[in-house]
C-alpha positions, 0 to 999 in steps of 0.5 A: 482470480488475478492478484493485485499488490497496493503500494502505498506511497506518502511523504516522509513525516517531518520530524518536527511534525507531532504524530497524530492523537489516538483519536486520529489514529483511531480514526485512520484505522477505522477507515481502513478497516471499514475499506478491508471489510468493503473488499472481504474475503478477496482481501488476501493480506491487509499489510503493514506500514513500512519504513526505513527502506533502502535501494539496492543496486549493483552499485550499493545501497542507499537510503529510498528517495521514494517513501514506501509506506505499505502495502495490500495484496488483494484478488480482483477480477480485473485491473478495472476492478482494482483500480475501482477499489484503490480509488475509494481507498482511505490512504488517499485521503491522508494529508501531504498527498499520498498516492496508490500504485496497483500491480497485478501479481504476474505468474512465474514462467515455468523454470527450466528443467 
């Protein structure tokens, strides 16, 4: 079964914005866990939040210009099936215009011997 990587994007949190309350945080995580339960055994890795990204090029290192907020890895029968799961993901309901990228994890080509 193909593997898919969900990459979660979110705008940077303004420094003057108050963090979510404990109740808001719990409600958000409850929604994520409900989605994970829907995916079931096909969810390989729920992932973790990410922050402080650095963009590395041959010319050097700079702060990432695109906020990658986290990732998940799951199995699905097809890209369409993976997209159906992404469309109902609670990340899309978070404030600020959060989005999800879905990529198929492609197998590595055989190494030349």
